[in-house]
C-alpha positions, 0 to 999 in steps of 0.5 A, a space after each residue: 508529490 509523486 515521482 513520475 519516473 516510478 510510474 514507468 508509463 505515466 502518459 499511457 496510465 493517464 491516457 487510459 484513465 481519460 478514456 475510461 473517465 470520458 466513457 461516463 459508465 462501464 457496466 455489464 448487464 446493469 451492474 455497477 460501473 466497473 471503470 475502476 476495476 478495469 482501470 486497476 487491472 491495467 494500472 497494475 501492469 503498467 506502473 513500475 512499482 505499484 503497491 509500494 511499501 512504506 513501512 512495517 509493523 513492529 509485531 512483524 519486525 520483532 518476529 523477523 528478528 527472532 527468526 533471523 529474517 527467515 520468513 518460514 513460519 511467519 504469515 506475512 503480507 503486504 497490507 494496503 493502507 487505503 482499500 484499492 476499490 475505494 481509492 480507484 473509485 474516487 478517481 472517476 468522481 468529479 472533476 477529472 483529474 489532470 495528469 499530475 493530479 492523478 499521479 499524485 493521488 496514486 502516489 499517496 493512496 497506492 501504499 502498503 505496509 509489511 505486516 503479519 496476516 492478522 494485522 491485514 484487515 485493520 491495518 489502520 488499527 495497527 498504526 493507531 495501536 488499537 487492539 485488533 479482535 482475532 479468532 484467538 482473542 484480542 491482540 496488541 497493536 504495537 504500531 508501525 515503523 516508516 521505512 526511512 530513507 523511503 526507498 523500499 517500493 522497488 524491494 517488494 515487487 508485485 507478481 500476478 499473485 503475491 510478491 517476492 521475499 528476495 535476498 535483497 529484501 532480507 538484507 534491506 530488512 536486517 539493515 533497517 532493524 539496526 536503525 537506532 532512531 526509527 520513525 513511527 507511521 502516524 495517522 490523523 486519527 480522524 475516523 471520518 477521513 482517516 489518513 497517514 500524516 507522514 510524508 514519504 
């Protein structure tokens, strides 16, 4: 279930969703319905902690540890577990969601995993430890760790472009690397309806 306090403006977010939903379709010159794009841009400005990070790939954690958590020369990013365009489109399908349903849906779907850049496109394969095809050849996927306790969403604040890697983040990741019993992120392995099964 979503934590309403993390949304910052839940009432306004829902009001905007309702206005766009009732519009039925918003298109320019006969192009595709763009309600999901309009909602996404507004939502990411209003939500207190969008793109919350729920974990980190083992490959990235290993590289950070070897580099004393200095990200210099490490190509890292936040990988969206579920494609934003797809899950934002989903909210405009019938039936219309209640406020609680919308916030719970966004809480579950708007999640990222800290990863190396080459792991970004197929983060699902990384989670499921499948080989990744890259320009330099196949890379081994080692899987991902779930951040526990789950309080990291505000440590990777989004900017207009990118995100911040602050001293606070570095200390948090250093503490996490020392955790002995790390929990792996797991999925249902269902290619038709792929989703993470860990709760956060």
